C-alpha positions in Angstrom: -10.3 12.3 14.1 -6.5 12.0 13.8 -4.4 12.0 17.0 -0.7 11.7 17.6 -0.1 8.5 19.7 2.5 9.0 22.4 4.7 6.1 23.3 3.5 3.8 20.6 6.3 1.5 19.3 6.0 0.4 15.7 6.8 -3.1 14.6 9.6 -1.7 12.4 12.5 -1.4 14.8 15.7 0.6 14.3 17.6 -2.7 14.0 15.2 -3.8 11.2 15.6 -0.5 9.4 19.4 -0.6 9.7 19.4 -4.2 8.5 17.5 -3.2 5.4 19.9 -0.3 4.9 22.7 -2.8 4.3 21.4 -2.9 0.7 22.1 0.8 0.3 25.0 3.2 0.6 26.9 3.9 3.9 25.3 7.4 4.4 22.0 5.7 5.2 23.4 4.7 8.6 24.6 8.2 9.4 21.2 9.6 8.5 19.4 7.1 10.7 21.6 8.1 13.7 21.4 11.8 12.9 17.6 11.7 13.2 16.7 12.8 9.6 13.9 10.3 9.7 10.9 11.9 11.4 8.5 9.2 12.7 4.9 10.2 13.7 2.7 7.6 15.3 -0.9 8.7 14.7 -4.3 7.2 15.5 -7.4 7.5 13.4 -10.7 7.0 15.0 -13.3 4.7 13.4 -16.5 3.9 15.2 -15.6 2.9 18.8 -12.0 2.0 17.7 -8.7 3.6 16.9 -6.3 2.5 14.1 -2.6 3.1 14.3 -1.0 4.8 11.3 2.8 5.4 11.2 4.2 8.2 9.1 8.0 8.2 8.2 9.3 11.3 6.6 12.8 12.4 5.6 13.0 16.0 6.9 16.3 16.8 5.2 15.1 15.6 1.7 11.5 16.6 1.3 9.8 15.1 -1.7 6.3 14.5 -3.1 7.1 10.8 -3.5 4.8 9.1 -0.9 4.8 5.4 -0.3 1.8 3.6 1.3 1.4 0.2 2.9 -2.3 -0.7 3.2 -2.2 -4.4 4.2 -0.5 -5.2 7.5 0.2 -8.8 6.4 2.4 -7.7 3.6 5.6 -6.6 5.3 8.3 -7.4 2.7 8.6 -3.9 1.3 8.3 -2.0 4.6 11.9 -1.9 5.9 13.2 -1.4 2.3 10.9 1.6 1.8 12.1 3.1 5.1 15.7 2.7 4.1 14.9 4.2 0.7 13.2 7.2 2.3 16.2 7.7 4.6 18.6 7.7 1.7 16.7 9.3 -1.1 13.8 11.3 0.5 10.1 11.2 0.5 7.7 9.7 3.0 6.1 6.4 3.9 2.6 5.9 5.5 1.9 2.5 7.0 -1.3 1.2 8.5 -0.7 -0.8 11.6 -4.0 -2.2 12.9 -4.2 -4.8 15.7 -3.3 -8.4 15.2 -6.1 -10.9 14.9 -7.2 -13.1 17.8 -4.5 -15.7 16.8 -1.8 -13.1 16.8 -1.5 -13.0 13.0 -0.9 -10.0 10.8 -4.0 -9.4 8.8 -5.0 -8.0 5.5 -8.3 -6.7 7.1 -8.7 -3.9 9.6 -10.8 -4.7 12.7 -13.0 -2.1 14.3 -16.3 -1.9 16.3 -19.4 0.2 16.1 -22.0 0.1 18.8 -20.2 -2.8 20.5 -20.3 -5.0 17.4 -17.1 -6.1 15.6 -16.5 -5.6 11.9 -13.7 -5.8 9.4 -12.8 -4.0 6.1 -10.2 -4.3 3.4 -8.3 -0.9 3.3 -8.0 -1.2 -0.5 -11.8 -1.5 -1.0 -12.9 1.7 0.7 -12.1 4.4 -1.9 -15.6 4.6 -3.4 -18.5 5.3 -1.0 -20.7 2.9 -3.0 -18.2 0.0 -3.1 -17.1 -0.2 0.6 -16.9 -3.9 1.7 -17.4 -4.5 5.4 -17.6 -8.0 6.9 -18.9 -9.4 10.1 -15.8 -11.6 10.3 -12.5 -12.1 8.6 -10.2 -15.1 8.0 -6.7 -13.6 8.1 -5.0 -16.8 6.9 -7.1 -17.3 3.7 -7.7 -13.5 3.2 -11.5 -14.0 3.2 -13.9 -11.4 4.4 -17.1 -12.7 6.1 -20.7 -11.9 5.2 -21.9 -8.2 5.3 -24.4 -6.9 7.9 -27.9 -7.8 6.8 -29.6 -4.7 8.3 -29.5 -1.7 5.9 -29.5 0.7 8.9 -26.6 -1.0 10.5 -24.7 -1.3 7.3 -25.2 2.4 6.6 -23.8 3.3 10.1 -20.8 1.0 9.7 -20.1 2.3 6.2 -20.2 5.9 7.5 -17.5 5.0 10.1 -15.3 3.6 7.3 -15.8 6.7 5.1 -14.7 8.9 8.0 -11.6 6.7 8.5 -10.8 6.9 4.8 -11.2 10.7 4.7 -8.8 11.1 7.6 -6.3 8.8 5.8 -6.7 11.0 2.7 -5.7 14.0 4.9 -2.7 12.1 6.3 -1.5 11.3 2.7 -2.0 15.0 1.7 -4.2 14.1 -1.3 -6.5 17.0 -0.4 -3.6 19.5 -0.6 -3.5 19.2 -4.4 0.3 19.1 -4.3 1.4 18.9 -7.9 4.5 17.0 -6.9 2.6 14.2 -5.1 3.2 10.8 -6.5 1.5 8.0 -4.6 3.2 4.5 -4.6 1.4 1.6 -2.9 3.6 -1.4 -2.0 2.3 -4.9 -1.9 3.7 -8.4 -1.8 2.1 -11.6 -3.0 2.9 -15.3 -2.2 3.0 -18.4 -4.4 1.9 -16.3 -7.4 -1.6 -15.9 -6.0 -1.6 -12.5 -7.7 0.6 -11.7 -10.7 0.8 -9.7 -13.9 -0.9 -12.5 -15.9 -3.7 -13.2 -13.5 -4.3 -9.5 -13.2 -5.6 -9.2 -16.7 -8.1 -12.1 -17.4 -10.7 -11.1 -14.8 -14.4 -10.0 -14.8 -13.1 -6.5 -15.2 -10.5 -7.4 -17.9 -11.2 -4.1 -19.7 -9.9 -2.3 -16.7 -6.4 -3.6 -17.2 -5.8 -4.4 -20.8 -5.0 -0.9 -22.0 -1.4 -1.9 -22.1 0.7 -4.7 -20.7 4.4 -5.4 -21.0 5.9 -8.8 -20.0 9.5 -9.2 -19.1 11.6 -12.3 -19.8 13.7 -11.5 -16.8 11.2 -10.8 -14.1 8.9 -13.2 -12.2 5.2 -12.8 -13.1 4.7 -11.9 -9.4 7.0 -8.9 -9.6 5.3 -6.1 -11.5 4.2 -2.4 -11.6 0.6 -1.4 -12.0 0.2 2.1 -13.3 -2.5 4.6 -14.4 -0.8 6.7 -17.1 1.1 6.1 -20.4 4.4 7.8 -19.6 4.9 5.9 -16.3 4.0 2.7 -18.2 6.6 3.5 -20.9 9.3 4.2 -18.3 8.9 0.9 -16.4 8.6 -1.0 -19.7 11.9 0.4 -20.9 13.5 -1.0 -17.8 12.4 -4.5 -18.6 9.8 -5.0 -15.9 6.3 -6.5 -16.0 3.9 -3.6 -16.2 0.1 -3.3 -16.5 -1.8 -0.1 -17.1 -5.3 0.6 -15.9 -7.7 1.9 -18.5 -9.1 5.4 -18.2 -12.6 4.0 -19.2 -12.6 2.1 -15.9 -13.9 5.3 -14.3 -17.2 5.0 -16.3 -17.6 1.2 -16.1 -19.7 0.5 -13.0 -18.9 -3.2 -13.0 -15.2 -2.4 -12.5 -15.5 0.1 -9.7 -14.4 -2.1 -6.9 -13.4 0.6 -4.4 -9.7 0.2 -5.0 -7.3 3.1 -4.5 -6.0 2.9 -8.1 -9.4 3.9 -9.4 -9.8 6.7 -6.9 -6.3 8.1 -7.7 -7.0 8.0 -11.5 -10.3 9.8 -10.9 -8.4 12.6 -9.1 -5.7 12.8 -11.7 -3.1 11.7 -9.1 0.0 10.0 -10.4 -0.2 6.5 -9.0 1.8 3.2 -9.1 1.4 -0.1 -7.3 4.5 -2.1 -6.8 4.1 -5.9 -6.3 6.9 -8.3 -5.4 6.5 -12.0 -5.1 7.5 -13.6 -1.8 7.4 -17.4 -2.1 8.8 -19.5 0.8 11.1 -22.1 -0.7 11.6 -23.9 2.7 14.2 -21.4 3.9 12.3 -18.4 5.2 15.3 -16.2 5.8 16.7 -16.9 2.2 13.2 -16.2 0.7 12.8 -13.0 2.6 16.3 -11.8 1.6 15.5 -12.6 -2.1 12.2 -10.7 -1.9 13.8 -7.7 -0.3 16.6 -7.5 -2.8 14.0 -7.5 -5.6 12.1 -4.8 -3.6 15.2 -2.6 -3.3 15.7 -2.9 -7.1 12.1 -2.0 -7.9 12.1 0.9 -5.5 15.3 2.3 -7.0 13.4 2.3 -10.4 10.5 4.1 -8.7 12.8 6.9 -7.6 14.3 7.1 -11.1 10.8 7.3 -12.6 9.8 10.1 -10.2 12.9 12.1 -10.8 12.6 11.7 -14.6 8.9 12.2 -15.0 7.8 14.5 -12.2 
């Protein structure tokens, strides 16, 4: 069940949003102060727990362009997305689960069922048969622990995750069949742990090798991952790294990993993942600023793609 959470304060403060807005035009500040950014703090129940989901929407510039942040430990894009939504329209949905026991932002979402604790990766819940739930999670190394051994327990836990996912689908408006809906998921990676080259040579290589475009100008860690030809062609023409998911992925069981990109393609939903590399060079402030400047440039291209293609 989705509830509005009263009095919940998101980690993205007004000061942080305005700071990100420095990269945009002056009207952004006026729109922040005028209140055009509607912020709804929701909770979605899962088992015995509740997960916070924050929805930012520009009420004066409605748009089908919807940004989504799934992993709470990937914050580089978030203030830039909000500043973009304020200036150019659209909406932004961000999962905001609790910190781990060490106070760290975590890729995985914690919850409990029957008094027992579990974790799941929110980008591995989009296929009922591929949901990955762990008994533990290492938020530093991004490793999910072993799965519950009891089939009965696993079925109950998976059902709770399915309920959460279905509520999130409703928040995103996917069920509304809006022809203008264009879903853009934002991620950041560190130390090139995940990049446009490493994306291709995997066990599911056929999922990704429909098309790929390498840029001489962009870092391998900065790239777009798309599901259709015309979006691929648009980003390629702007000299970005781009990888396209194969349509045949939908019929290749070994490649159905529960990711949102496959779900979106199965629904015919225009979909893009934007990845930006954030590598700390010893000066965390300088590294963050560099990553956010790249984020702002890539998001500008996303808006241009949406306005041109949709």
